[in-house]
mmCIF file of the N, C-alpha and C atoms, coordinates in Angstrom:
data_MODEL
# 
_entry.id   MODEL 
# 
loop_
_atom_site.group_PDB 
_atom_site.id 
_atom_site.type_symbol 
_atom_site.label_atom_id 
_atom_site.label_alt_id 
_atom_site.label_comp_id 
_atom_site.label_asym_id 
_atom_site.label_entity_id 
_atom_site.label_seq_id 
_atom_site.pdbx_PDB_ins_code 
_atom_site.Cartn_x 
_atom_site.Cartn_y 
_atom_site.Cartn_z 
_atom_site.occupancy 
_atom_site.B_iso_or_equiv 
_atom_site.pdbx_formal_charge 
_atom_site.auth_seq_id 
_atom_site.auth_comp_id 
_atom_site.auth_asym_id 
_atom_site.auth_atom_id 
_atom_site.pdbx_PDB_model_num 
ATOM 1   N N  . UNK A 1 1  ? 0.843  -1.172 0.000  1.00 0.00 ? 1  UNK A N  1 
ATOM 2   C CA . UNK A 1 1  ? 0.000  0.000  0.000  1.00 0.00 ? 1  UNK A CA 1 
ATOM 3   C C  . UNK A 1 1  ? 0.892  1.240  0.000  1.00 0.00 ? 1  UNK A C  1 
ATOM 4   N N  . UNK A 1 2  ? 0.599  2.175  -0.883 1.00 0.00 ? 2  UNK A N  1 
ATOM 5   C CA . UNK A 1 2  ? 1.370  3.409  -0.999 1.00 0.00 ? 2  UNK A CA 1 
ATOM 6   C C  . UNK A 1 2  ? 0.746  4.503  -0.143 1.00 0.00 ? 2  UNK A C  1 
ATOM 7   N N  . UNK A 1 3  ? 1.606  5.250  0.557  1.00 0.00 ? 3  UNK A N  1 
ATOM 8   C CA . UNK A 1 3  ? 1.132  6.349  1.387  1.00 0.00 ? 3  UNK A CA 1 
ATOM 9   C C  . UNK A 1 3  ? 1.265  7.637  0.592  1.00 0.00 ? 3  UNK A C  1 
ATOM 10  N N  . UNK A 1 4  ? 0.181  8.393  0.489  1.00 0.00 ? 4  UNK A N  1 
ATOM 11  C CA . UNK A 1 4  ? 0.196  9.651  -0.246 1.00 0.00 ? 4  UNK A CA 1 
ATOM 12  C C  . UNK A 1 4  ? 0.900  10.709 0.602  1.00 0.00 ? 4  UNK A C  1 
ATOM 13  N N  . UNK A 1 5  ? 1.930  11.390 0.061  1.00 0.00 ? 5  UNK A N  1 
ATOM 14  C CA . UNK A 1 5  ? 2.627  12.415 0.830  1.00 0.00 ? 5  UNK A CA 1 
ATOM 15  C C  . UNK A 1 5  ? 1.733  13.617 1.100  1.00 0.00 ? 5  UNK A C  1 
ATOM 16  N N  . UNK A 1 6  ? 1.981  14.272 2.222  1.00 0.00 ? 6  UNK A N  1 
ATOM 17  C CA . UNK A 1 6  ? 1.252  15.479 2.580  1.00 0.00 ? 6  UNK A CA 1 
ATOM 18  C C  . UNK A 1 6  ? 1.943  16.656 1.920  1.00 0.00 ? 6  UNK A C  1 
ATOM 19  N N  . UNK A 1 7  ? 1.208  17.418 1.124  1.00 0.00 ? 7  UNK A N  1 
ATOM 20  C CA . UNK A 1 7  ? 1.758  18.571 0.426  1.00 0.00 ? 7  UNK A CA 1 
ATOM 21  C C  . UNK A 1 7  ? 1.701  19.787 1.349  1.00 0.00 ? 7  UNK A C  1 
ATOM 22  N N  . UNK A 1 8  ? 2.841  20.435 1.566  1.00 0.00 ? 8  UNK A N  1 
ATOM 23  C CA . UNK A 1 8  ? 2.850  21.608 2.440  1.00 0.00 ? 8  UNK A CA 1 
ATOM 24  C C  . UNK A 1 8  ? 3.116  22.891 1.666  1.00 0.00 ? 8  UNK A C  1 
ATOM 25  N N  . UNK A 1 9  ? 2.910  22.861 0.352  1.00 0.00 ? 9  UNK A N  1 
ATOM 26  C CA . UNK A 1 9  ? 3.112  24.065 -0.451 1.00 0.00 ? 9  UNK A CA 1 
ATOM 27  C C  . UNK A 1 9  ? 1.814  24.872 -0.526 1.00 0.00 ? 9  UNK A C  1 
ATOM 28  N N  . UNK A 1 10 ? 1.939  26.135 -0.824 1.00 0.00 ? 10 UNK A N  1 
ATOM 29  C CA . UNK A 1 10 ? 0.777  26.990 -1.004 1.00 0.00 ? 10 UNK A CA 1 
ATOM 30  C C  . UNK A 1 10 ? 0.267  27.577 0.297  1.00 0.00 ? 10 UNK A C  1 
ATOM 31  N N  . UNK A 1 11 ? -0.780 28.361 0.202  1.00 0.00 ? 11 UNK A N  1 
ATOM 32  C CA . UNK A 1 11 ? -1.386 28.965 1.375  1.00 0.00 ? 11 UNK A CA 1 
ATOM 33  C C  . UNK A 1 11 ? -0.886 30.368 1.637  1.00 0.00 ? 11 UNK A C  1 
ATOM 34  N N  . UNK A 1 12 ? -1.425 30.986 2.695  1.00 0.00 ? 12 UNK A N  1 
ATOM 35  C CA . UNK A 1 12 ? -1.044 32.341 3.076  1.00 0.00 ? 12 UNK A CA 1 
ATOM 36  C C  . UNK A 1 12 ? 0.335  32.367 3.720  1.00 0.00 ? 12 UNK A C  1 
ATOM 37  N N  . UNK A 1 13 ? 1.007  33.501 3.604  1.00 0.00 ? 13 UNK A N  1 
ATOM 38  C CA . UNK A 1 13 ? 2.291  33.677 4.272  1.00 0.00 ? 13 UNK A CA 1 
ATOM 39  C C  . UNK A 1 13 ? 2.069  33.811 5.771  1.00 0.00 ? 13 UNK A C  1 
ATOM 40  N N  . UNK A 1 14 ? 2.957  33.179 6.546  1.00 0.00 ? 14 UNK A N  1 
ATOM 41  C CA . UNK A 1 14 ? 2.841  33.209 7.993  1.00 0.00 ? 14 UNK A CA 1 
ATOM 42  C C  . UNK A 1 14 ? 4.071  33.847 8.622  1.00 0.00 ? 14 UNK A C  1 
ATOM 43  N N  . UNK A 1 15 ? 5.241  33.495 8.159  1.00 0.00 ? 15 UNK A N  1 
ATOM 44  C CA . UNK A 1 15 ? 6.483  33.985 8.730  1.00 0.00 ? 15 UNK A CA 1 
ATOM 45  C C  . UNK A 1 15 ? 7.177  34.915 7.751  1.00 0.00 ? 15 UNK A C  1 
ATOM 46  N N  . UNK A 1 16 ? 7.796  35.951 8.286  1.00 0.00 ? 16 UNK A N  1 
ATOM 47  C CA . UNK A 1 16 ? 8.519  36.899 7.448  1.00 0.00 ? 16 UNK A CA 1 
ATOM 48  C C  . UNK A 1 16 ? 9.937  37.021 8.001  1.00 0.00 ? 16 UNK A C  1 
ATOM 49  N N  . UNK A 1 17 ? 10.919 36.906 7.129  1.00 0.00 ? 17 UNK A N  1 
ATOM 50  C CA . UNK A 1 17 ? 12.318 37.034 7.518  1.00 0.00 ? 17 UNK A CA 1 
ATOM 51  C C  . UNK A 1 17 ? 12.882 38.269 6.848  1.00 0.00 ? 17 UNK A C  1 
ATOM 52  N N  . UNK A 1 18 ? 13.673 39.035 7.568  1.00 0.00 ? 18 UNK A N  1 
ATOM 53  C CA . UNK A 1 18 ? 14.300 40.173 6.924  1.00 0.00 ? 18 UNK A CA 1 
ATOM 54  C C  . UNK A 1 18 ? 15.708 39.791 6.478  1.00 0.00 ? 18 UNK A C  1 
ATOM 55  N N  . UNK A 1 19 ? 16.313 40.654 5.677  1.00 0.00 ? 19 UNK A N  1 
ATOM 56  C CA . UNK A 1 19 ? 17.632 40.353 5.120  1.00 0.00 ? 19 UNK A CA 1 
ATOM 57  C C  . UNK A 1 19 ? 18.688 40.208 6.207  1.00 0.00 ? 19 UNK A C  1 
ATOM 58  N N  . UNK A 1 20 ? 18.591 40.984 7.263  1.00 0.00 ? 20 UNK A N  1 
ATOM 59  C CA . UNK A 1 20 ? 19.569 40.896 8.348  1.00 0.00 ? 20 UNK A CA 1 
ATOM 60  C C  . UNK A 1 20 ? 19.501 39.527 9.029  1.00 0.00 ? 20 UNK A C  1 
ATOM 61  N N  . UNK A 1 21 ? 18.302 39.007 9.227  1.00 0.00 ? 21 UNK A N  1 
ATOM 62  C CA . UNK A 1 21 ? 18.152 37.689 9.844  1.00 0.00 ? 21 UNK A CA 1 
ATOM 63  C C  . UNK A 1 21 ? 18.729 36.609 8.949  1.00 0.00 ? 21 UNK A C  1 
ATOM 64  N N  . UNK A 1 22 ? 18.430 36.684 7.663  1.00 0.00 ? 22 UNK A N  1 
ATOM 65  C CA . UNK A 1 22 ? 18.941 35.691 6.731  1.00 0.00 ? 22 UNK A CA 1 
ATOM 66  C C  . UNK A 1 22 ? 20.464 35.774 6.631  1.00 0.00 ? 22 UNK A C  1 
ATOM 67  N N  . UNK A 1 23 ? 20.991 36.985 6.574  1.00 0.00 ? 23 UNK A N  1 
ATOM 68  C CA . UNK A 1 23 ? 22.440 37.185 6.525  1.00 0.00 ? 23 UNK A CA 1 
ATOM 69  C C  . UNK A 1 23 ? 23.102 36.627 7.789  1.00 0.00 ? 23 UNK A C  1 
ATOM 70  N N  . UNK A 1 24 ? 22.498 36.869 8.945  1.00 0.00 ? 24 UNK A N  1 
ATOM 71  C CA . UNK A 1 24 ? 23.031 36.346 10.202 1.00 0.00 ? 24 UNK A CA 1 
ATOM 72  C C  . UNK A 1 24 ? 23.013 34.827 10.245 1.00 0.00 ? 24 UNK A C  1 
ATOM 73  N N  . UNK A 1 25 ? 21.949 34.241 9.714  1.00 0.00 ? 25 UNK A N  1 
ATOM 74  C CA . UNK A 1 25 ? 21.847 32.784 9.686  1.00 0.00 ? 25 UNK A CA 1 
ATOM 75  C C  . UNK A 1 25 ? 22.956 32.185 8.829  1.00 0.00 ? 25 UNK A C  1 
ATOM 76  N N  . UNK A 1 26 ? 23.189 32.769 7.662  1.00 0.00 ? 26 UNK A N  1 
ATOM 77  C CA . UNK A 1 26 ? 24.254 32.267 6.796  1.00 0.00 ? 26 UNK A CA 1 
ATOM 78  C C  . UNK A 1 26 ? 25.631 32.514 7.397  1.00 0.00 ? 26 UNK A C  1 
ATOM 79  N N  . UNK A 1 27 ? 25.785 33.625 8.103  1.00 0.00 ? 27 UNK A N  1 
ATOM 80  C CA . UNK A 1 27 ? 27.067 33.904 8.759  1.00 0.00 ? 27 UNK A CA 1 
ATOM 81  C C  . UNK A 1 27 ? 27.372 32.832 9.802  1.00 0.00 ? 27 UNK A C  1 
ATOM 82  N N  . UNK A 1 28 ? 26.373 32.451 10.584 1.00 0.00 ? 28 UNK A N  1 
ATOM 83  C CA . UNK A 1 28 ? 26.579 31.392 11.582 1.00 0.00 ? 28 UNK A CA 1 
ATOM 84  C C  . UNK A 1 28 ? 26.843 30.062 10.901 1.00 0.00 ? 28 UNK A C  1 
ATOM 85  N N  . UNK A 1 29 ? 26.085 29.760 9.850  1.00 0.00 ? 29 UNK A N  1 
ATOM 86  C CA . UNK A 1 29 ? 26.266 28.522 9.101  1.00 0.00 ? 29 UNK A CA 1 
ATOM 87  C C  . UNK A 1 29 ? 27.684 28.418 8.539  1.00 0.00 ? 29 UNK A C  1 
ATOM 88  N N  . UNK A 1 30 ? 28.223 29.526 8.061  1.00 0.00 ? 30 UNK A N  1 
ATOM 89  C CA . UNK A 1 30 ? 29.541 29.536 7.432  1.00 0.00 ? 30 UNK A CA 1 
ATOM 90  C C  . UNK A 1 30 ? 30.690 29.787 8.401  1.00 0.00 ? 30 UNK A C  1 
ATOM 91  N N  . UNK A 1 31 ? 30.390 30.122 9.640  1.00 0.00 ? 31 UNK A N  1 
ATOM 92  C CA . UNK A 1 31 ? 31.422 30.488 10.611 1.00 0.00 ? 31 UNK A CA 1 
ATOM 93  C C  . UNK A 1 31 ? 32.263 29.282 11.024 1.00 0.00 ? 31 UNK A C  1 
ATOM 94  N N  . UNK A 1 32 ? 33.557 29.508 11.207 1.00 0.00 ? 32 UNK A N  1 
ATOM 95  C CA . UNK A 1 32 ? 34.388 28.439 11.766 1.00 0.00 ? 32 UNK A CA 1 
ATOM 96  C C  . UNK A 1 32 ? 34.048 28.253 13.247 1.00 0.00 ? 32 UNK A C  1 
ATOM 97  N N  . UNK A 1 33 ? 34.343 27.108 13.753 1.00 0.00 ? 33 UNK A N  1 
ATOM 98  C CA . UNK A 1 33 ? 34.121 26.879 15.183 1.00 0.00 ? 33 UNK A CA 1 
ATOM 99  C C  . UNK A 1 33 ? 32.948 25.967 15.472 1.00 0.00 ? 33 UNK A C  1 
ATOM 100 N N  . UNK A 1 34 ? 32.704 25.808 16.764 1.00 0.00 ? 34 UNK A N  1 
ATOM 101 C CA . UNK A 1 34 ? 31.735 24.834 17.261 1.00 0.00 ? 34 UNK A CA 1 
ATOM 102 C C  . UNK A 1 34 ? 30.305 25.084 16.767 1.00 0.00 ? 34 UNK A C  1 
ATOM 103 N N  . UNK A 1 35 ? 29.835 26.318 16.876 1.00 0.00 ? 35 UNK A N  1 
ATOM 104 C CA . UNK A 1 35 ? 28.456 26.607 16.468 1.00 0.00 ? 35 UNK A CA 1 
ATOM 105 C C  . UNK A 1 35 ? 28.261 26.391 14.970 1.00 0.00 ? 35 UNK A C  1 
ATOM 106 N N  . UNK A 1 36 ? 29.174 26.901 14.160 1.00 0.00 ? 36 UNK A N  1 
ATOM 107 C CA . UNK A 1 36 ? 29.068 26.699 12.718 1.00 0.00 ? 36 UNK A CA 1 
ATOM 108 C C  . UNK A 1 36 ? 29.105 25.231 12.358 1.00 0.00 ? 36 UNK A C  1 
ATOM 109 N N  . UNK A 1 37 ? 29.988 24.482 13.016 1.00 0.00 ? 37 UNK A N  1 
ATOM 110 C CA . UNK A 1 37 ? 30.072 23.038 12.768 1.00 0.00 ? 37 UNK A CA 1 
ATOM 111 C C  . UNK A 1 37 ? 28.756 22.339 13.089 1.00 0.00 ? 37 UNK A C  1 
ATOM 112 N N  . UNK A 1 38 ? 28.146 22.696 14.223 1.00 0.00 ? 38 UNK A N  1 
ATOM 113 C CA . UNK A 1 38 ? 26.884 22.071 14.626 1.00 0.00 ? 38 UNK A CA 1 
ATOM 114 C C  . UNK A 1 38 ? 25.773 22.365 13.618 1.00 0.00 ? 38 UNK A C  1 
ATOM 115 N N  . UNK A 1 39 ? 25.691 23.613 13.186 1.00 0.00 ? 39 UNK A N  1 
ATOM 116 C CA . UNK A 1 39 ? 24.649 23.982 12.234 1.00 0.00 ? 39 UNK A CA 1 
ATOM 117 C C  . UNK A 1 39 ? 24.869 23.259 10.908 1.00 0.00 ? 39 UNK A C  1 
ATOM 118 N N  . UNK A 1 40 ? 26.095 23.240 10.430 1.00 0.00 ? 40 UNK A N  1 
ATOM 119 C CA . UNK A 1 40 ? 26.392 22.545 9.160  1.00 0.00 ? 40 UNK A CA 1 
ATOM 120 C C  . UNK A 1 40 ? 26.070 21.057 9.256  1.00 0.00 ? 40 UNK A C  1 
ATOM 121 N N  . UNK A 1 41 ? 26.408 20.419 10.371 1.00 0.00 ? 41 UNK A N  1 
ATOM 122 C CA . UNK A 1 41 ? 26.106 18.989 10.544 1.00 0.00 ? 41 UNK A CA 1 
ATOM 123 C C  . UNK A 1 41 ? 24.597 18.736 10.522 1.00 0.00 ? 41 UNK A C  1 
ATOM 124 N N  . UNK A 1 42 ? 23.843 19.604 11.191 1.00 0.00 ? 42 UNK A N  1 
ATOM 125 C CA . UNK A 1 42 ? 22.392 19.414 11.222 1.00 0.00 ? 42 UNK A CA 1 
ATOM 126 C C  . UNK A 1 42 ? 21.781 19.602 9.835  1.00 0.00 ? 42 UNK A C  1 
ATOM 127 N N  . UNK A 1 43 ? 22.235 20.612 9.108  1.00 0.00 ? 43 UNK A N  1 
ATOM 128 C CA . UNK A 1 43 ? 21.722 20.841 7.753  1.00 0.00 ? 43 UNK A CA 1 
ATOM 129 C C  . UNK A 1 43 ? 22.085 19.665 6.858  1.00 0.00 ? 43 UNK A C  1 
ATOM 130 N N  . UNK A 1 44 ? 23.317 19.200 6.960  1.00 0.00 ? 44 UNK A N  1 
ATOM 131 C CA . UNK A 1 44 ? 23.756 18.059 6.148  1.00 0.00 ? 44 UNK A CA 1 
ATOM 132 C C  . UNK A 1 44 ? 22.933 16.813 6.464  1.00 0.00 ? 44 UNK A C  1 
ATOM 133 N N  . UNK A 1 45 ? 22.675 16.574 7.751  1.00 0.00 ? 45 UNK A N  1 
ATOM 134 C CA . UNK A 1 45 ? 21.880 15.411 8.147  1.00 0.00 ? 45 UNK A CA 1 
ATOM 135 C C  . UNK A 1 45 ? 20.455 15.515 7.607  1.00 0.00 ? 45 UNK A C  1 
ATOM 136 N N  . UNK A 1 46 ? 19.874 16.703 7.683  1.00 0.00 ? 46 UNK A N  1 
ATOM 137 C CA . UNK A 1 46 ? 18.522 16.889 7.156  1.00 0.00 ? 46 UNK A CA 1 
ATOM 138 C C  . UNK A 1 46 ? 18.492 16.696 5.647  1.00 0.00 ? 46 UNK A C  1 
ATOM 139 N N  . UNK A 1 47 ? 19.476 17.273 4.952  1.00 0.00 ? 47 UNK A N  1 
ATOM 140 C CA . UNK A 1 47 ? 19.480 17.190 3.499  1.00 0.00 ? 47 UNK A CA 1 
ATOM 141 C C  . UNK A 1 47 ? 19.733 15.768 2.995  1.00 0.00 ? 47 UNK A C  1 
ATOM 142 N N  . UNK A 1 48 ? 20.488 14.999 3.734  1.00 0.00 ? 48 UNK A N  1 
ATOM 143 C CA . UNK A 1 48 ? 20.777 13.645 3.286  1.00 0.00 ? 48 UNK A CA 1 
ATOM 144 C C  . UNK A 1 48 ? 19.751 12.626 3.772  1.00 0.00 ? 48 UNK A C  1 
ATOM 145 N N  . UNK A 1 49 ? 19.013 12.951 4.828  1.00 0.00 ? 49 UNK A N  1 
ATOM 146 C CA . UNK A 1 49 ? 18.105 11.968 5.402  1.00 0.00 ? 49 UNK A CA 1 
ATOM 147 C C  . UNK A 1 49 ? 16.630 12.235 5.209  1.00 0.00 ? 49 UNK A C  1 
ATOM 148 N N  . UNK A 1 50 ? 16.276 13.418 4.712  1.00 0.00 ? 50 UNK A N  1 
ATOM 149 C CA . UNK A 1 50 ? 14.867 13.772 4.577  1.00 0.00 ? 50 UNK A CA 1 
ATOM 150 C C  . UNK A 1 50 ? 14.556 14.191 3.144  1.00 0.00 ? 50 UNK A C  1 
ATOM 151 N N  . UNK A 1 51 ? 13.317 13.994 2.768  1.00 0.00 ? 51 UNK A N  1 
ATOM 152 C CA . UNK A 1 51 ? 12.873 14.496 1.469  1.00 0.00 ? 51 UNK A CA 1 
ATOM 153 C C  . UNK A 1 51 ? 12.738 16.018 1.554  1.00 0.00 ? 51 UNK A C  1 
ATOM 154 N N  . UNK A 1 52 ? 12.530 16.647 0.413  1.00 0.00 ? 52 UNK A N  1 
ATOM 155 C CA . UNK A 1 52 ? 12.350 18.097 0.389  1.00 0.00 ? 52 UNK A CA 1 
ATOM 156 C C  . UNK A 1 52 ? 11.157 18.502 1.249  1.00 0.00 ? 52 UNK A C  1 
ATOM 157 N N  . UNK A 1 53 ? 10.064 17.793 1.143  1.00 0.00 ? 53 UNK A N  1 
ATOM 158 C CA . UNK A 1 53 ? 8.860  18.083 1.911  1.00 0.00 ? 53 UNK A CA 1 
ATOM 159 C C  . UNK A 1 53 ? 9.111  17.896 3.412  1.00 0.00 ? 53 UNK A C  1 
ATOM 160 N N  . UNK A 1 54 ? 9.826  16.848 3.776  1.00 0.00 ? 54 UNK A N  1 
ATOM 161 C CA . UNK A 1 54 ? 10.149 16.598 5.189  1.00 0.00 ? 54 UNK A CA 1 
ATOM 162 C C  . UNK A 1 54 ? 11.063 17.685 5.745  1.00 0.00 ? 54 UNK A C  1 
ATOM 163 N N  . UNK A 1 55 ? 12.045 18.130 4.936  1.00 0.00 ? 55 UNK A N  1 
ATOM 164 C CA . UNK A 1 55 ? 12.934 19.220 5.373  1.00 0.00 ? 55 UNK A CA 1 
ATOM 165 C C  . UNK A 1 55 ? 12.143 20.500 5.602  1.00 0.00 ? 55 UNK A C  1 
ATOM 166 N N  . UNK A 1 56 ? 11.234 20.802 4.688  1.00 0.00 ? 56 UNK A N  1 
ATOM 167 C CA . UNK A 1 56 ? 10.408 22.002 4.850  1.00 0.00 ? 56 UNK A CA 1 
ATOM 168 C C  . UNK A 1 56 ? 9.553  21.908 6.108  1.00 0.00 ? 56 UNK A C  1 
ATOM 169 N N  . UNK A 1 57 ? 8.956  20.754 6.344  1.00 0.00 ? 57 UNK A N  1 
ATOM 170 C CA . UNK A 1 57 ? 8.134  20.575 7.545  1.00 0.00 ? 57 UNK A CA 1 
ATOM 171 C C  . UNK A 1 57 ? 8.971  20.766 8.799  1.00 0.00 ? 57 UNK A C  1 
ATOM 172 N N  . UNK A 1 58 ? 10.156 20.174 8.842  1.00 0.00 ? 58 UNK A N  1 
ATOM 173 C CA . UNK A 1 58 ? 11.033 20.314 10.008 1.00 0.00 ? 58 UNK A CA 1 
ATOM 174 C C  . UNK A 1 58 ? 11.420 21.773 10.219 1.00 0.00 ? 58 UNK A C  1 
ATOM 175 N N  . UNK A 1 59 ? 11.753 22.474 9.135  1.00 0.00 ? 59 UNK A N  1 
ATOM 176 C CA . UNK A 1 59 ? 12.148 23.886 9.245  1.00 0.00 ? 59 UNK A CA 1 
ATOM 177 C C  . UNK A 1 59 ? 10.996 24.730 9.786  1.00 0.00 ? 59 UNK A C  1 
ATOM 178 N N  . UNK A 1 60 ? 9.791  24.510 9.274  1.00 0.00 ? 60 UNK A N  1 
ATOM 179 C CA . UNK A 1 60 ? 8.640  25.286 9.736  1.00 0.00 ? 60 UNK A CA 1 
ATOM 180 C C  . UNK A 1 60 ? 8.342  25.028 11.209 1.00 0.00 ? 60 UNK A C  1 
ATOM 181 N N  . UNK A 1 61 ? 8.430  23.778 11.638 1.00 0.00 ? 61 UNK A N  1 
ATOM 182 C CA . UNK A 1 61 ? 8.167  23.440 13.036 1.00 0.00 ? 61 UNK A CA 1 
ATOM 183 C C  . UNK A 1 61 ? 9.220  24.078 13.947 1.00 0.00 ? 61 UNK A C  1 
ATOM 184 N N  . UNK A 1 62 ? 10.483 24.024 13.541 1.00 0.00 ? 62 UNK A N  1 
ATOM 185 C CA . UNK A 1 62 ? 11.549 24.639 14.348 1.00 0.00 ? 62 UNK A CA 1 
ATOM 186 C C  . UNK A 1 62 ? 11.328 26.152 14.459 1.00 0.00 ? 62 UNK A C  1 
ATOM 187 N N  . UNK A 1 63 ? 11.017 26.802 13.354 1.00 0.00 ? 63 UNK A N  1 
ATOM 188 C CA . UNK A 1 63 ? 10.787 28.251 13.376 1.00 0.00 ? 63 UNK A CA 1 
ATOM 189 C C  . UNK A 1 63 ? 9.589  28.585 14.266 1.00 0.00 ? 63 UNK A C  1 
ATOM 190 N N  . UNK A 1 64 ? 8.505  27.838 14.140 1.00 0.00 ? 64 UNK A N  1 
ATOM 191 C CA . UNK A 1 64 ? 7.333  28.080 14.968 1.00 0.00 ? 64 UNK A CA 1 
ATOM 192 C C  . UNK A 1 64 ? 7.657  27.914 16.442 1.00 0.00 ? 64 UNK A C  1 
ATOM 193 N N  . UNK A 1 65 ? 8.402  26.884 16.784 1.00 0.00 ? 65 UNK A N  1 
ATOM 194 C CA . UNK A 1 65 ? 8.771  26.665 18.193 1.00 0.00 ? 65 UNK A CA 1 
ATOM 195 C C  . UNK A 1 65 ? 9.685  27.776 18.707 1.00 0.00 ? 65 UNK A C  1 
ATOM 196 N N  . UNK A 1 66 ? 10.573 28.273 17.863 1.00 0.00 ? 66 UNK A N  1 
ATOM 197 C CA . UNK A 1 66 ? 11.436 29.388 18.258 1.00 0.00 ? 66 UNK A CA 1 
ATOM 198 C C  . UNK A 1 66 ? 10.609 30.634 18.550 1.00 0.00 ? 66 UNK A C  1 
ATOM 199 N N  . UNK A 1 67 ? 9.618  30.902 17.730 1.00 0.00 ? 67 UNK A N  1 
ATOM 200 C CA . UNK A 1 67 ? 8.779  32.072 17.927 1.00 0.00 ? 67 UNK A CA 1 
ATOM 201 C C  . UNK A 1 67 ? 7.934  31.970 19.192 1.00 0.00 ? 67 UNK A C  1 
ATOM 202 N N  . UNK A 1 68 ? 7.517  30.786 19.547 1.00 0.00 ? 68 UNK A N  1 
ATOM 203 C CA . UNK A 1 68 ? 6.654  30.590 20.705 1.00 0.00 ? 68 UNK A CA 1 
ATOM 204 C C  . UNK A 1 68 ? 7.409  30.427 22.011 1.00 0.00 ? 68 UNK A C  1 
ATOM 205 N N  . UNK A 1 69 ? 8.676  30.102 21.935 1.00 0.00 ? 69 UNK A N  1 
ATOM 206 C CA . UNK A 1 69 ? 9.487  29.859 23.135 1.00 0.00 ? 69 UNK A CA 1 
ATOM 207 C C  . UNK A 1 69 ? 9.996  31.193 23.685 1.00 0.00 ? 69 UNK A C  1 
ATOM 208 N N  . UNK A 1 70 ? 9.842  31.405 24.956 1.00 0.00 ? 70 UNK A N  1 
ATOM 209 C CA . UNK A 1 70 ? 10.188 32.680 25.576 1.00 0.00 ? 70 UNK A CA 1 
ATOM 210 C C  . UNK A 1 70 ? 11.540 32.699 26.280 1.00 0.00 ? 70 UNK A C  1 
ATOM 211 N N  . UNK A 1 71 ? 12.174 31.554 26.474 1.00 0.00 ? 71 UNK A N  1 
ATOM 212 C CA . UNK A 1 71 ? 13.405 31.523 27.275 1.00 0.00 ? 71 UNK A CA 1 
ATOM 213 C C  . UNK A 1 71 ? 14.666 31.790 26.464 1.00 0.00 ? 71 UNK A C  1 
ATOM 214 N N  . UNK A 1 72 ? 14.528 32.099 25.184 1.00 0.00 ? 72 UNK A N  1 
ATOM 215 C CA . UNK A 1 72 ? 15.679 32.457 24.358 1.00 0.00 ? 72 UNK A CA 1 
ATOM 216 C C  . UNK A 1 72 ? 16.470 31.293 23.988 1.00 0.00 ? 72 UNK A C  1 
# 
């Protein structure tokens, strides 16, 4: 039996990122050291282990949890 994938494309915009946030994210991703290494490993693991749809779902859930979490 084949399982039909859940499509997460389309719909209204919910999250907005500014250029400074995106630039900061890439700076951390590209930075030498422990934090940059951790981020690169996580991205690599997601890209090699998840489909495009699964990666998008994981990214959206992480962003939503970051927005709702108050402890920084």
